[in-house]
C-alpha positions in Angstrom: -5.1 19.7 4.5 -5.2 19.0 8.3 -6.8 16.4 10.4 -7.3 16.2 14.2 -6.7 12.7 15.7 -9.7 10.8 17.1 -9.6 9.0 20.4 -10.1 5.3 20.8 -9.0 4.4 17.3 -6.1 2.2 18.4 -8.3 0.0 20.6 -10.8 -0.5 17.7 -8.0 -1.6 15.3 -6.6 -4.0 17.9 -10.1 -5.5 18.4 -10.5 -5.9 14.7 -7.1 -7.6 14.5 -8.2 -10.1 17.1 -11.2 -11.0 15.0 -8.9 -12.2 12.3 -7.9 -15.3 14.2 -11.3 -16.8 13.3 -9.8 -18.5 10.2 -10.3 -18.4 6.4 -13.8 -16.9 6.6 -14.4 -14.2 9.2 -18.1 -13.7 9.8 -19.0 -12.9 6.3 -16.3 -10.3 5.8 -14.5 -12.4 3.2 -11.7 -14.8 3.0 -8.5 -14.2 4.9 -5.8 -16.5 3.6 -2.2 -17.0 4.7 -0.3 -17.8 1.5 3.2 -18.8 0.5 4.9 -18.2 -2.8 8.3 -18.7 -4.3 9.7 -15.6 -6.0 13.1 -15.9 -7.6 13.7 -19.1 -5.8 13.1 -17.7 -2.4 10.0 -18.5 -0.3 7.9 -15.6 1.0 4.6 -15.4 3.0 1.8 -13.0 2.7 -1.8 -12.5 3.8 -4.5 -12.3 1.2 -8.0 -10.8 1.9 -10.7 -11.4 -0.7 -14.0 -9.6 0.0 -17.4 -11.2 -0.4 -19.8 -10.1 -3.1 -18.3 -9.1 -6.3 -15.5 -11.7 -6.0 -18.0 -14.4 -5.8 -19.7 -13.1 -8.9 -16.4 -13.3 -10.8 -15.8 -9.6 -11.1 -12.3 -8.3 -11.6 -11.4 -6.4 -8.4 -8.9 -3.7 -7.5 -6.1 -4.6 -5.1 -3.9 -2.8 -2.6 -0.5 -4.2 -1.6 -0.3 -3.1 2.0 3.2 -2.9 3.5 3.8 -2.9 7.3 6.4 -1.1 9.2 9.5 -2.4 11.0 8.5 -4.6 14.0 5.0 -5.0 12.7 3.4 -7.9 10.7 0.9 -8.3 7.9 -2.2 -9.2 10.0 -2.6 -5.8 11.8 -2.3 -4.0 8.4 -5.0 -6.3 6.9 -7.2 -5.7 10.0 -6.8 -1.9 9.6 -7.8 -2.0 6.0 -10.4 -4.8 6.1 -13.5 -2.6 6.9 -12.9 -0.4 3.9 -11.9 -3.3 1.7 -15.1 -5.2 2.5 -17.2 -2.1 1.8 -15.4 -1.1 -1.4 -14.7 -4.6 -2.8 -10.9 -4.3 -2.6 -8.5 -7.2 -2.4 -5.7 -6.8 0.1 -2.2 -8.4 -0.4 0.0 -8.0 2.7 3.6 -9.3 2.4 5.6 -10.4 5.4 8.5 -8.1 5.0 12.0 -9.3 5.9 14.1 -6.8 7.9 17.3 -7.2 5.9 18.9 -4.6 3.7 19.2 -7.0 0.8 15.4 -7.3 0.5 15.1 -3.7 -0.8 16.5 -4.5 -4.2 14.2 -7.5 -4.5 11.0 -6.0 -3.1 9.5 -4.6 -6.4 9.8 -8.0 -8.1 8.5 -9.8 -5.0 5.4 -7.6 -4.7 4.6 -8.2 -8.4 5.2 -12.0 -7.8 2.7 -12.0 -5.0 0.1 -10.1 -7.0 0.4 -12.6 -9.8 0.1 -15.5 -7.4 -3.0 -14.0 -6.0 -4.6 -14.1 -9.4 -4.9 -17.9 -8.9 -7.4 -17.2 -6.1 -9.3 -14.1 -7.3 -9.7 -12.1 -10.5 -7.8 -8.8 -10.3 -8.1 -5.7 -12.3 -4.6 -5.3 -13.8 -5.3 -1.6 -14.3 -6.0 -1.0 -10.6 -3.2 -2.5 -8.5 -2.0 0.0 -5.8 0.6 0.3 -3.1 0.2 1.5 0.4 3.1 1.5 2.9 3.6 2.5 6.5 7.0 3.6 7.8 9.5 0.9 6.5 6.8 -0.3 4.3 6.4 3.2 2.9 10.1 3.1 2.0 9.5 0.0 0.0 6.3 1.4 -1.5 8.3 4.3 -3.0 10.8 1.8 -4.4 8.2 -0.4 -6.1 6.1 2.6 -7.3 9.1 4.3 -8.9 10.7 1.1 -10.4 7.5 -0.5 -11.6 5.1 2.3 -12.5 4.0 0.1 -15.4 2.5 -2.3 -13.0 1.2 -0.2 -10.0 -1.3 2.5 -10.7 -0.6 4.7 -7.7 1.2 4.7 -4.4 0.3 6.0 -0.9 2.7 6.3 2.0 2.3 7.1 5.7 5.3 8.3 7.8 8.1 7.8 5.3 10.2 9.9 2.8 12.6 9.4 0.0 16.2 9.6 1.1 18.5 11.9 -0.9 20.6 9.0 -2.1 17.6 7.6 -3.9 16.6 10.8 -5.7 17.9 9.1 -8.9 14.9 6.8 -8.9 12.6 9.9 -9.1 14.6 11.4 -11.9 14.6 8.2 -13.9 11.0 7.1 -13.5 9.5 6.3 -16.9 6.0 7.2 -15.7 5.2 9.8 -13.1 3.2 7.5 -10.8 0.7 9.5 -8.6 1.7 9.7 -5.0 -0.2 10.4 -1.8 1.8 11.3 1.4 0.6 11.4 5.0 2.9 12.8 7.7 2.3 13.7 11.3 3.4 17.1 12.4 4.6 15.6 15.7 6.5 12.6 14.1 9.9 12.5 15.8 11.1 9.6 13.6 10.3 11.3 10.2 10.3 15.0 10.7 7.7 17.0 8.7 10.6 19.0 7.1 11.8 15.8 5.4 8.3 15.0 4.2 8.0 18.5 2.7 11.4 18.0 1.0 10.2 14.7 -0.6 7.0 16.4 -1.8 9.1 19.2 -3.3 11.4 16.6 -5.0 8.5 14.7 -6.5 6.7 17.8 -7.7 9.9 19.2 -9.2 10.1 16.1 -11.4 6.5 16.3 -12.6 4.8 13.9 -10.1 1.2 14.5 -9.0 1.4 14.6 -5.2 -1.5 14.5 -2.7 0.1 15.7 0.5 -1.5 15.6 3.9 0.1 17.0 7.1 -1.8 15.8 10.2 -1.8 18.1 13.3 -1.3 16.4 16.6 -0.2 13.1 14.9 3.1 11.3 15.3 4.5 8.1 13.8 1.6 5.8 15.0 -0.3 4.8 11.9 -2.9 2.7 13.7 -4.0 5.8 15.8 -5.4 7.3 12.6 -5.5 4.3 10.2 -9.2 4.6 9.4 -8.9 8.3 8.3 -5.6 7.6 6.4 -6.9 4.6 4.6 -10.1 6.3 3.6 -8.3 9.3 2.2 -5.7 7.1 0.5 -8.3 5.0 -1.2 -10.2 8.0 -2.3 -7.0 9.2 -4.0 -5.9 5.9 -5.5 -9.2 4.4 -6.7 -9.5 6.7 -9.6 -6.0 6.1 -10.9 -5.8 3.5 -13.7 -3.1 2.1 -15.9 -3.6 1.3 -19.5 -2.8 -2.4 -19.9 -2.4 -4.7 -22.8 -4.0 -8.1 -23.1 -1.3 -9.7 -20.9 -2.0 -7.2 -18.1 1.3 -5.3 -18.6 1.1 -1.6 -18.3 1.5 0.4 -21.4 1.0 3.9 -20.0 4.4 5.6 -19.9 5.5 9.2 -19.5 2.0 10.4 -18.5 0.3 11.2 -15.2 
């Protein structure tokens, strides 16, 4: 599958991001809340977007944990996802990611902690909680998806791969979580050859992989975020976990 980049997309995303400074309610789009939570005795911050409509009616909504890249922050990620989330009735949970190596081991539990905390604000569908990560956030999305496939239904990643030293996570995964991968053919930071190697690794161990190489695209997620998000959501939205009464996944060893 190939895409051609569209012009003017970066400016549009930046303008959307500026609109988010309007406060908790942004012109009918829904609530944008800056939340704090203690996970394992450590305080973390995240941005929560709750769409209008179904949430007000008390419906259980799907959620996407959106993970930003190094040097980025949660707000632009929420801004990039918000038009789709508003239209589709999707809750967004965007952690503020520490740039310290020690956080990687904690990340899966922290993301679960944030989702559970978000349930105090909005009803979530425990069978439809997803991960989307860009660059560094993609690295953490792989970690959380492979280590907590009983909690997250699917994972989508832009511009990141699985390093060889972490192949053991792929081999040990108790459930083959569906994965979508998006890589730019012109990405100098994450060469397409490495993306193809990750796809091969996942497929060799029984994972279902939706793989997209994008001609004329580099590492800049925001240049094509509308297209990437739309395709990622189309992939993820049909994936569901079987959950018990407590909301814990019981689907294991199946695609």
